[in-house]
Each structure stands twice: as C-alpha cells, then as structure tokens.
C-alpha positions as CSV (number, residue, x, y, z in Angstrom):
1,M,123.1,95.4,90.2
2,R,121.1,93.3,92.3
3,I,119.1,95.4,94.9
4,L,117.6,94.3,97.9
5,V,114.6,96.7,99.2
6,T,113.3,96.3,102.6
7,G,109.9,97.4,103.2
8,G,109.3,97.2,99.1
9,A,105.3,96.5,99.5
10,G,104.8,99.6,101.2
11,F,103.9,103.0,100.1
12,I,107.3,104.6,99.3
13,G,109.2,101.2,99.0
14,S,106.8,100.0,96.2
15,H,107.0,103.1,94.2
16,F,110.9,102.9,94.5
17,V,110.4,99.4,93.3
18,R,108.1,100.4,90.3
19,S,110.4,103.1,89.4
20,L,113.4,100.9,89.3
21,L,111.7,98.3,87.1
22,A,109.7,100.7,84.8
23,P,110.9,100.6,81.3
24,G,112.9,103.6,79.9
25,A,112.8,105.2,83.4
26,E,115.7,108.0,84.1
27,R,118.4,106.3,86.1
28,E,122.0,105.6,85.7
29,T,121.9,102.1,87.3
30,V,119.6,99.5,85.6
31,P,118.9,96.6,88.1
32,T,119.5,93.0,86.9
33,A,117.4,91.8,90.0
34,V,115.3,93.5,92.8
35,T,114.2,91.7,95.9
36,V,111.5,92.9,98.0
37,L,111.7,91.7,101.4
38,D,108.4,92.9,103.5
39,A,106.8,91.5,106.4
40,L,103.4,92.5,105.0
41,T,102.1,94.1,108.2
42,Y,98.9,96.3,108.1
43,A,100.5,98.9,105.9
44,G,102.2,96.6,103.5
45,N,100.2,95.3,100.4
46,R,101.6,93.0,97.5
47,A,98.9,94.7,95.3
48,N,101.2,97.8,95.4
49,L,103.4,96.0,93.4
50,S,101.0,94.8,90.8
51,P,102.3,96.7,88.0
52,V,105.5,95.1,87.9
53,T,104.9,91.7,89.3
54,S,105.4,89.9,85.9
55,D,108.8,91.5,85.5
56,P,111.4,88.5,85.8
57,R,113.7,90.6,87.7
58,L,111.4,91.1,90.6
59,R,111.4,88.4,93.6
60,F,109.0,88.9,96.4
61,V,110.0,87.4,99.9
62,R,107.4,87.6,102.8
63,G,109.9,88.0,105.9
64,D,110.8,90.1,108.8
65,I,114.1,92.2,108.9
66,L,114.3,91.1,112.6
67,D,114.9,87.3,111.1
68,A,118.7,87.5,111.1
69,D,119.2,84.1,109.3
70,L,116.8,85.3,106.5
71,V,118.4,89.0,106.2
72,D,121.9,87.5,106.3
73,T,121.2,85.1,103.3
74,L,119.3,88.0,101.4
75,V,122.1,90.6,101.8
76,A,124.6,88.0,100.7
77,G,123.2,87.8,97.4
78,H,122.8,91.8,96.5
79,D,125.0,94.3,95.3
80,A,123.0,97.2,97.4
81,V,120.6,97.4,100.3
82,V,117.7,100.3,100.1
83,H,116.2,100.1,103.6
84,F,112.5,101.5,103.7
85,A,111.1,98.9,106.2
86,A,110.0,100.8,109.3
87,E,107.0,101.5,111.7
88,S,106.2,105.0,110.6
89,H,102.9,106.4,112.2
90,V,103.6,108.7,114.8
91,D,100.3,108.4,116.5
92,R,100.8,104.5,117.0
93,S,104.3,104.9,118.2
94,I,102.7,107.3,121.1
95,T,100.5,104.1,122.4
96,A,102.6,101.3,121.2
97,G,106.3,102.3,121.3
98,G,108.0,99.0,121.8
99,V,107.3,97.9,118.3
100,F,108.9,101.0,117.0
101,V,112.2,100.3,119.1
102,S,112.1,96.7,117.7
103,T,111.4,97.3,114.0
104,N,113.2,100.5,113.4
105,V,116.1,100.1,115.8
106,L,117.1,96.4,116.2
107,G,115.9,95.7,112.5
108,T,118.1,98.2,111.3
109,Q,121.0,96.8,113.3
110,V,120.4,93.1,112.1
111,L,120.4,94.4,108.4
112,L,123.9,96.4,109.1
113,E,125.4,93.2,110.7
114,A,124.3,91.3,107.6
115,A,126.1,94.0,105.4
116,L,129.1,93.9,107.5
117,R,129.5,90.2,106.8
118,R,129.9,90.8,103.2
119,P,133.6,90.6,102.0
120,A,133.5,94.2,100.6
121,P,131.3,97.2,101.4
122,I,128.0,97.5,99.4
123,P,125.8,100.9,99.3
124,F,123.5,100.6,102.2
125,V,121.1,103.4,101.6
126,H,119.1,104.2,104.9
127,I,115.5,106.0,104.6
128,S,114.9,108.4,107.2
129,T,112.9,111.4,108.1
130,D,112.8,115.0,108.9
131,E,111.2,114.2,112.1
132,V,114.4,113.4,113.7
133,Y,115.1,117.1,113.9
134,G,112.2,118.0,115.9
135,S,110.4,121.0,115.6
136,I,112.2,124.4,114.0
137,P,110.4,127.7,114.7
138,A,112.0,129.3,111.4
139,G,114.5,128.6,109.0
140,S,115.3,125.1,107.6
141,W,117.3,122.3,109.2
142,T,120.7,121.4,107.4
143,E,122.3,117.8,107.6
144,E,124.4,118.9,110.6
145,H,121.4,120.0,112.7
146,P,121.4,118.4,116.3
147,L,119.0,115.5,116.4
148,A,116.1,116.3,118.8
149,P,113.2,114.0,118.3
150,S,109.9,114.8,120.0
151,S,107.8,111.2,119.4
152,P,108.7,107.7,120.1
153,Y,108.6,107.1,116.2
154,A,111.0,110.0,115.5
155,A,113.3,108.9,118.4
156,S,113.5,105.3,117.0
157,K,114.4,106.6,113.7
158,A,117.0,109.2,115.0
159,A,118.5,106.0,116.9
160,A,118.7,103.8,113.8
161,D,120.3,106.9,111.9
162,L,123.1,107.3,114.8
163,L,123.6,103.1,114.5
164,A,123.8,103.3,110.8
165,L,126.6,106.0,110.9
166,S,128.3,104.5,113.8
167,Y,128.8,101.5,111.4
168,H,130.2,103.3,108.8
169,R,132.6,105.2,111.1
170,T,133.6,102.3,113.1
171,H,133.5,99.2,110.4
172,G,133.8,101.4,107.1
173,L,130.2,100.2,105.7
174,D,129.0,102.3,102.9
175,V,126.1,103.8,104.7
176,R,124.2,106.7,103.0
177,I,121.1,108.4,104.8
178,T,118.2,110.0,103.4
179,R,115.8,112.3,105.6
180,C,112.5,113.3,103.8
181,S,109.8,115.6,104.3
182,N,106.2,114.5,104.2
183,N,105.3,112.2,101.3
184,Y,102.2,111.9,99.3
185,G,100.8,110.2,96.5
186,P,99.1,107.2,95.3
187,Y,99.2,103.9,97.2
188,Q,99.3,105.5,100.6
189,F,97.9,103.7,103.7
190,R,94.7,105.6,105.0
191,E,96.3,106.2,108.3
192,K,98.1,109.3,107.0
193,L,96.5,112.7,106.7
194,I,95.9,113.0,102.9
195,P,94.6,109.3,102.2
196,R,92.7,109.6,105.5
197,F,91.1,113.0,104.5
198,V,90.3,112.0,100.9
199,T,88.9,108.7,101.6
200,R,86.7,109.9,104.5
201,L,85.6,112.9,102.3
202,L,84.8,110.6,99.5
203,D,82.7,108.7,101.6
204,G,80.7,111.6,102.9
205,R,82.3,111.7,106.3
206,S,83.9,114.1,108.3
207,V,87.7,114.6,108.9
208,P,89.5,115.2,112.3
209,L,91.9,118.3,112.4
210,Y,94.3,118.6,115.5
211,G,94.1,121.7,117.2
212,D,93.9,124.9,115.0
213,G,95.3,123.2,112.3
214,S,98.5,125.7,112.2
215,H,101.1,122.8,112.3
216,V,103.3,123.5,109.0
217,R,104.8,120.4,107.1
218,D,106.8,120.6,103.8
219,W,105.2,118.4,101.1
220,L,106.9,115.9,98.8
221,H,105.4,113.8,96.2
222,V,106.6,110.2,96.4
223,E,108.2,110.4,92.7
224,D,110.4,113.1,93.6
225,H,111.4,111.2,96.8
226,C,112.2,107.9,95.1
227,R,114.1,109.7,92.3
228,A,116.1,111.4,95.2
229,V,116.8,107.9,96.8
230,R,118.0,106.5,93.4
231,L,120.5,109.3,92.9
232,V,121.9,108.6,96.5
233,L,122.2,105.2,95.6
234,E,124.0,105.9,92.2
235,R,126.1,108.7,93.2
236,G,125.8,109.5,96.9
237,R,128.9,109.6,99.1
238,A,129.4,106.9,101.7
239,G,128.9,108.4,105.5
240,E,126.6,111.3,104.3
241,V,123.3,112.4,105.1
242,Y,121.1,113.9,102.6
243,N,117.8,116.1,103.3
244,V,115.0,115.5,100.6
245,G,112.5,118.4,100.5
246,G,109.5,119.3,98.3
247,G,109.6,122.9,98.6
248,V,105.7,123.2,99.5
249,A,105.4,124.5,102.8
250,L,101.7,124.2,104.1
251,S,99.9,124.3,107.4
252,N,97.4,121.4,108.0
253,R,94.7,123.9,107.9
254,Q,95.9,125.2,104.4
255,L,96.2,121.4,103.2
256,T,92.7,120.8,104.7
257,E,91.2,123.7,102.3
258,R,92.7,122.2,99.3
259,L,91.4,118.7,100.2
260,L,88.1,120.1,100.9
261,E,87.9,121.7,97.4
262,A,89.4,118.7,95.5
263,C,86.7,116.5,97.2
264,G,83.7,118.8,96.9
265,A,83.4,119.4,100.3
266,D,83.3,122.4,102.7
267,W,84.4,123.2,106.3
268,S,81.1,121.7,107.7
269,S,82.9,118.5,107.2
270,V,85.9,119.3,109.3
271,E,85.8,118.2,113.1
272,H,88.4,120.2,115.3
273,V,89.9,117.6,117.8
274,A,92.3,118.0,120.8
275,D,95.9,118.2,119.8
276,R,98.4,115.3,119.8
277,K,100.8,114.9,122.7
278,G,104.3,116.3,121.8
279,H,103.0,117.6,118.4
280,D,106.0,119.4,116.6
281,A,104.9,122.7,115.2
282,R,106.8,123.1,112.1
283,Y,109.1,120.9,110.1
284,S,111.4,122.3,107.4
285,V,114.5,120.8,105.7
286,D,117.3,122.6,104.0
287,W,118.0,120.1,100.6
288,S,120.4,122.4,98.9
289,K,123.2,119.7,99.7
290,I,121.7,117.0,97.6
291,R,120.8,119.6,94.9
292,R,124.3,120.8,94.8
293,E,126.1,117.4,95.0
294,L,123.5,115.1,92.9
295,G,121.3,117.6,90.9
296,Y,118.2,116.7,92.7
297,V,115.2,119.3,92.5
298,P,111.5,118.3,92.9
299,R,109.7,118.4,89.5
300,R,106.0,117.3,90.5
301,D,103.8,120.5,90.8
302,F,102.0,120.3,94.4
303,A,98.5,121.2,93.0
304,E,99.0,118.9,89.9
305,G,100.2,116.1,92.2
306,L,97.6,116.5,94.8
307,A,94.8,116.5,92.1
308,L,96.1,113.4,90.6
309,T,96.4,111.9,94.1
310,V,92.8,112.6,95.0
311,A,92.0,111.3,91.7
312,W,93.8,108.0,92.3
313,Y,91.8,107.4,95.5
314,R,88.5,108.3,93.7
315,E,89.2,105.8,90.9
316,N,90.7,102.9,92.9
317,R,88.0,102.4,95.7
318,L,88.8,98.6,95.4
319,W,92.3,99.4,96.6
320,W,91.2,100.9,100.0
321,E,87.8,99.9,100.6
322,P,88.5,96.3,101.4
323,A,90.7,97.4,104.3
324,P,89.4,96.6,107.7
325,R,88.0,99.5,109.6
326,P,90.7,100.8,112.1
327,S,90.3,99.8,115.7
328,A,89.2,102.0,118.3
329,R,93.1,103.1,118.9
330,T,93.8,103.7,115.1
331,D,90.5,105.6,114.4
332,A,91.7,108.3,116.7
333,P,92.3,111.6,114.9
334,F,95.6,111.5,113.0
335,S,97.6,114.6,111.7
336,G,99.5,112.6,109.3
337,V,102.6,114.2,110.1
338,N,104.9,111.5,108.5
339,R,105.0,108.8,105.9
C-alpha cells in the first residue's frame, strides 16, 4: 500500500510515519511507499523523521495542502491518505483564526476533491480532535454527540469533520474520522502544555498555569494514538467516526504537580495567570466503539510515558533549544489543551 501522510513532519504525523516504517512493527498493512507532505511551518520539523530518513520507502515533499495541483498529483499516486496536517493550537486561533479556517477547512476540502478524482475510492483517514464536542461536565462523549466547539480552532476542525462526512454521503468517498484526546510524548513542539512546562522547568524558569488549574483533560500517549490510527486505516469502516482516548483524566493542576516532581521543581515555579477566553472545563471521550470494533486499548502507562517524555526533552536539548523564542503573542500563557 502506498500511503500519503499530510503533516507528516509534525508531532503526531511524524510518529505515525516512524511507526509505519519501523522494522517488525505490529501492523496488518506493510507500506510499499510512504510520502510525507508537509509545509514545514513553525511546528513542522524534518528532524522528526530522522530515524527513518534512510528508508527507501520514504519520500518527503515540502508543500501546502492548499496547493490543489500538487495535492492532486500526490493523491493520484497513492492507495490511502492519512490527513494530520492542521493548525492546532487553541491560543493562536483566538488571535489569528483566519489561518485555521484556511488550512483546516479549505485544505481538507482540497484533499477531498483530489480523492474524489481517483477512479475508485481509497481510504481517507481524517485526524480530528475531542475539542469539536465542546465541554462536558460529567460522563463522556460518544461519536453521536452533537458538535459544540468553543474555540476557532475547534470550530475549524468540526467544519472539516462535517465536510469530510459530506463527501462520504454525497460522493461515496471512503472517509474515516478519528477524534483523539490530548496527546503527549517526544518531539512535541514547545507551545503545548507538557513540552512547554518541561522545557521551561529544565531551564529553571517559571511555568504559567491558567486560572486555578481545574480544567480536566484525558491524556493519550502519541504511540497509542498512532496505533489507533493504523487500526482505523486497516480495518475501520467508511463513513464512521472513532473516538480515541487514553483513559487518564487529570486536571491541569494535577498534571503540573507531576511535571514539577519529574523536573525537580516545586510550586514556587508556578505562576497563576488569568484564564483563557472560552476555556472548556472538561473533555472526556467514550472510546468503547474503537475498542469493540477494532480491539484498541491504550497500552502506555501514563506514569512511565510521562517519565520517558521528560527524559527525552532532558536528553535532546539540541532538538528544542535552537528554536526561536516565541514572539510576544505566542509567549502568552498556554494551557496546552490540544495537540
């Protein structure tokens, strides 16, 4: 199978590519070729693919999913599309929503149109987020829960989800959607909560915590997420949505406590800051569907996964230290509520 991976130089996309090409990896589909399409914006990094760069099956194409001619050519030469490419940071979407609509909605539409021009439907796995559901005070969302996004980011992803499903219902495209909870792990860009807090604490700096830190998120290791995506690619059903959870619900305050301990710091390193606009109080997905249909269960123990993640940032300063300091806008406090 020839697989086109959009956003394959980003945090989750690059892990997915590495997992596809890793020797002896557990999977049903062994790719004959993997093409990464990535615009290499601030969060994309070709170094994320360095462990598999020498694999002859890997091809890297620098380009934008809004480039219809390029996308059309690439999709025509592949047997499946796994679509990770997206603007994904909530805080940025609040101050610059236009690029989120452009990339997440229009870019997805360009890809769907290219898939539509294929002579026969191919699997099109669209990677989405639990944030499309909004906030839930208790219980967990199923895939049938109405979408109620709070941020421009989440709204752009919800729009892309609905657009993708419309191409299935109208044109018969083999669209499959995953909605994951908060990812963590190595190679994650510093704007998200865990790498932001870890790198700041390792540098002896303070970390900003929104409000009282009571916002609750479910944490999912990136390797578990990518294994779920592979299951959906291999055995998922056309037109279906699959929630992917990690089964570890923590408040931001609880997570901060664990990060402080892991980095040898204490609460004197925490700065409480004003809460973000429209900050959802709690996310929780019901992932019984993907467990029942595809046999998915998260395997990475959170305590172990977090320790390994902190160790990775400690041991790989050359990966994150050369990055430019964030601008005044992006250096604002981040809650890291998404990937």
